[in-house]
Structures are given as structure tokens and as C-alpha cells.
N, C-alpha and C positions, 0 to 999 in steps of 0.2 A: 035764390030758388030758380030764377029764369036761366042762369048760367048752368045750373045743375041739369035742368031739363034739356038744354042745348047740347051739353056734353053726352047725356044719355042717348039722345036722338042720333048724334054723330057715331057713337059706338055701335048703335043698332044698325045704322046704315052700312058701316064697315063690315060688321058680322054678316049681314045679309049678302053683300057683295062676295065675301070670302066663301060663304056656303055655296053660292051660285057658281063660282069659279071651280071650286072642288068638285061640285056635282057634274059639271061639264066635263072636267078632266076624267072623272071616273067612267064616262060614257065613251071615251076614245078607245080605239082598238088597242089591245094590250101589246106592247112591245113594237108598235109601228113607228117608223121614223117620221112619217108625215101623213097627214090625213088626206084621203082622196076626196076632192070636191068636184070631180068630174060628173057628167050626167049619170043617172043612177045605173043604167044597164048598158053594157057593151057586148057585142058578139064578135067572135074571132073564128077564123079557120086555123087549124093546126095541122101541119104536114110534117110527118116523120119519115126521114130517109135513112135507110140502112146502108152503111158504107163498109160492111164487113166482107171484104173480098179476100180471095186467096193471094192476090198480089200484095195487098197491104198487110195482111196477117197470115203469112205462109206457114208458120210453125203449128204443126198438129191441126191444120185446118180441117174441120169435119166435112167429109165428102159423102158419108152415108150412115145410116142407122143411128141417129138421124143426121141429115146434112145440116149445115149452118143455116139458121133461120131465127125469126123474131116472134115472140108471143104477141098476143093482142096488147094494145096500149090501154092502160087504165089510169084515169086522171081525175082531178078534183079542183074546183075553184073554191077558195076559202079565205078566211081572215088570217091575221098574223099570229093568232094564238093557236093555230093548228099546224102540225107537220105530219105529212104522210110518211116521210122518212127523212133522216138528217145524217150527214157525215159525222163520224165520231160518236154517234149515239146508237143505242140498241134498237133493233127493229121490233115491230109488234109481231104477234103470231100471224096476223094476216099477211104482212109483207114477207115474212119468212115462207109461208105457204106459196105465195106468188113467185118469189125468187127461186125457190127450189123446184116447184112443180107446176107453176103457171095456174094454180087454183085461186080464183078470185073471190070465192064465197065469203070467207072469213074477213078479208079486207073490206069488202062491201059492207058487211055488218058493222065493222069498226067505224067506217066513214058515216054511216047512217047514225050510229050512236053519237058520234061527235057532233053531228048536225042537230040532233034533238036535245042534247044535254047543254051544250055551251053555244049553240047557234053560230058555230064557226064555219059551217059548210054551206055553200050556196048551191052547188050542183056537181054532179058526176058525169064524166064523158069517157067514151071508149072509142077505139078504132081497131079494125080487123088486124089479124096477125099477118106476117109476111113470110112466105114459104121458102125464101132464100136469104142469104146474108146481105144481098144488095136488093133494094126495091123500095117501095114507098107505101104509106098508108096515111089516111087523113080523116078528119072529122071536124065538127064545129063545137064550140063551147061558148057559154055565157058567163060573163063576170059582172059583179055588182060592186058599187062604190064601197061597200062595207066588206066586200069579199073579193078583193082585187088580185089576189095571188093565185098562181097556178102551180100545181105539182102533178107529176105523173111517173109511172114506172113501166118499163118494158123488159121482160126477161130475155137474156141471152140463151138461145137453145142450140145445142146442148151445153149445159154447164152445171157445176155443183150448186151454186147459189148466187150467180153473177147477173147483173142487170145494169141498165142505163136509165137515166131519168133526170128530172128537174125538181129541185126542191125550192118552193116558195118564190117563184119568179113573179115580181109585182108588175102588172100590166098598167097601172096607173101612175101618172107623174103629176102630182099636185092637182091642178084643175082640168087636166085632160088625159085621155087614154092614149097610150102609145100606139103608133100606127103599125109598127112591126118589130118583132124580136127574133133573132137567129142565134141559136146556141149550138156549139159543137159538143158532142157527148162522148164520154169516156167511161170505160167499164168500172163498176163498183162491186165489191164483195159484201154480201149481206151479213157475214159474220156468223153464220149458222151451220155451214158445212166446211170441212177442212180439205176438200178435194183440190188438187193442183192443176188438173188438166180438164179439158172440155168434157171428156168421157169418164171422169173419175166415178167410181161407185160411191154410193151414199156413205158419208162418214161424218156424223154429227160433231159439231164444235162444242166441247164441254170443258169449261163453262162457255156460254155464248159470248162472242166477241162483238165489237162495235162495227158499224159500217166503215169500210176503208176503200179509198180509191186504188184500183189496180194500175200499176205503172210498168214501164219497160224494165224496171229494176226492183220492183216490190210487188209481190214477195220475192225475195232474193234467193231463188232456187232455180237451177237450170231446167227442172222438170216442169216449171210453170208455163202454161200455154201462151202467156203474154210476155215472157222473159226474152227481151231483146237488149242485152247489155251494152251493145254498141250504139244504140239510139240515145238521143237526149230526152226524147219523149215519144209516146205512142202517137200515131196519127189518130184523128177522130174516127171512132167506130160507127158513129151515126151522127145525124144532125136534125134539129127540129127548127121549123120556122113557123111563127104565129103571127097572123096578119089580121088586122081589124077589118071587119066587113063594112062596106058602105051600106047605107040604107037601101039602095036599089038592089043590093046583093042578098038581102034577107029574104027568108021565106022561099028559098029555091032548093028544096031537098034533093040530094043526089047529084048536085052540080059539083064537078071537081074543080078545086082551085087551080088557077093559071100558075103553074110552077115557074114558067119563064118570067112572068110578070113580077113575082116575088123573089127572083134570083136564087131559086132553090131547085133548079133542074138536076136530075140525077147526074153525077159526075163520074164517068166511066174512066177518066184519065187520072185516077188516084196515084199517088207516088208509090213506087214499089219498095217494099221493105226488104233489104238484103237479109238473107238467112245463111249463116255460115254452117259448114259441115260439122257435125258432131260425131266423134268416134269414141270407141271403147278404150279401156286400158289394154296394154299388150298382154298377150297370153304368156305362159311360162315357155322357156326355151324348149325345143324338141330335142330328140336324141341327136348326138353327133354322128353323122354319116360320112363314111369314107374308108379308104384302104389303110390298114395298119401301117404305121411308120410314116404316113404322109398326113398333111394337113387336111382335115375334113371340114364340113360345114353344118351348122345348125340353124334352124329357123324359128321365128315366132310370128304370130299374126294378131290382128285386131280387126274389128268390124265397124260398119257405119251405123251409128245410132240414128242420125238425121241427115238426110240428103240436103245439099245446099240448094238455094233458090235465089232468083233475082240478083245474079252476080255476086252472091256471097262467096266466102272463102272456099275454094274447092277442097275436096278430100285429099289427104296425103296418101302415100303408099300404105298398103294394108299388110304387106309382108316385109320382113327384115331378115337378112342372113348375117352370120358371123362365123369367123374361123374358129376351129376347135380341134382337139385331138380326139380321134375316134375312140369310142368306148369299147370295153370288153376285148381289148387286144391282149394276146398272149405273148 
């Protein structure tokens, strides 16, 4: 009987330990590779720098109505079970409205709903728009040990549904917060509009496509504004730097981050992207002109579709002559 009670007590102890372990595991953030055990709250400055210059992106560069510019930045700090947007997945209605029109209302409501239902959102942050392709904007954000990831989106203006951003950048590393993160940003297509150029009219993608990165060769169409087939990759169109604020930097609203200190000063010496001349097909040959009984000449022409830039391949001759026998001779 004593052995039976001892065996029962051992089983009960093992079962209690198992339930405790399972209960602890169920409380961990979903899908997170490691648990953040750093101090509960961390504050950061976030500096977004636009690098969309005519030298770096000469093809169809928007100069007016409207000129190249950036929308306001909208971001969120969250846990690993939330995504504002994700490559190769469909965007929400809120992200669609923001990517196509810069309207943030629906996206804000979606973020608030995610925070209320699954407790996955800690805070929302935003930064002002930039009125040109190059420039900077900044703000501050607060991360929590259970909400240590950062996501944001900035619309490329003008464009069909193109944007740049960051998806679920984790600012926590085990038992400490990262001091600084710098990320080069490249354009993405939200998959909701099928326009090829910056100024394309609205043309809804039906059925909706997933988020894809725009590269120098994809979409593989000469009309695309980012199509540079001779490049191996596009230069960064923007850059973001996130820097942890020291305690003595907190509570100072309106103070601009020291860009030189974080190594993120605006770089005007961006590499120039060569743009080759693009020409049309030849026209039909014209009439043969000349004196009857003698050799005449006929001509055909073509025109420039896109002027070269930044030491790209120059345009060839636009006229061509050939010998012929004059028409309508008696």
C-alpha cells in the first residue's frame, strides 16, 4: 500500500510539472524565435530618409503634377502574431487605401481592432510627409518587451500602389534592446493596382495579387518606371535608422535626432543610374524620289521614346536613306 501511494504521489508531481510547463509555453508570444527579457519599455527615435533622386532613378522621374514625394509614415509596435503587411501575402483594405491614395483611416481602425482583440499592438506612431523625393522625416516610438517588433509603411507619390516599409523588425535581442538598426528600403507593389508607371491611371488588379518587391527587372516590361535591365539591383530608394534613446534624451518633445551621430546624414552623392536611349521602331519607307532613269533615294524615320541620362547609351541616327528606282516613271 505504501508503494502504491508513493507511485501515485510521483505521478501527481510529474503531471503538475507538465501542466505548469505547458501553461508557461502557451503564454509565450506566438511564432517568436526568442523571448524578450529586456526591461519592459524602450524608446527609440526613427529617422526616415528619402533617396529618390533623379540621378539615382532617372526613368520617368516625376517632376510635376505631382512631383516625386513621400506620404506620411505610419507605423506600429507589436508582437509577433501581428503583421501590418507581409511580402507574398495579400494586403488588407487599410493597406490598400494607404498604398493607393495615402488614406490612413481604415488602416488605423484595423490596427486598433488588432490591439483590442488579440492584444498584439502596443502603440501607433507617425511622421510627417516629405514634399520631395529626397529629404527626411522623424518621430519617436515606444516598444514593449512583449511588443518588440516594428512595422511601418510610406507611400511612394505618385504611384499606382507602390510603397516602402519595414515588416516586423525586432528591436529586442534576448535580454537587451538593440542600440541601433539601419535598413535600406526598396519599392514594393501592394498588388491592388496594375499600373506600370508613376503616373498610371487607376487600374484595379482583379483578382488582387500579393505584395511583391519591385526590382530592376521585375515586372519585366520596358514601360515600368523601375525597369533598368542593365543593373544588377536597384539602388536603395530610402533608408530608415532607428536609435535607442538614452534616459537623459527622454521627455524632450520636438528635439531633432542628431543625424550625424547616428551615421544617417542625407547623402547627396548617390550613385548615378545610367539610362539608355529608347527609340521607336522604324516607320515605313517613303516614296522613292529622283529623276527617271537614274538611281533615286527613299527615307524612313524613327523617334526618341526616352532621352538618355547619366552617361547612358546615346541615341542613334533617327533617319535612314536607301537607294531605289524612282516611282511612276514612263
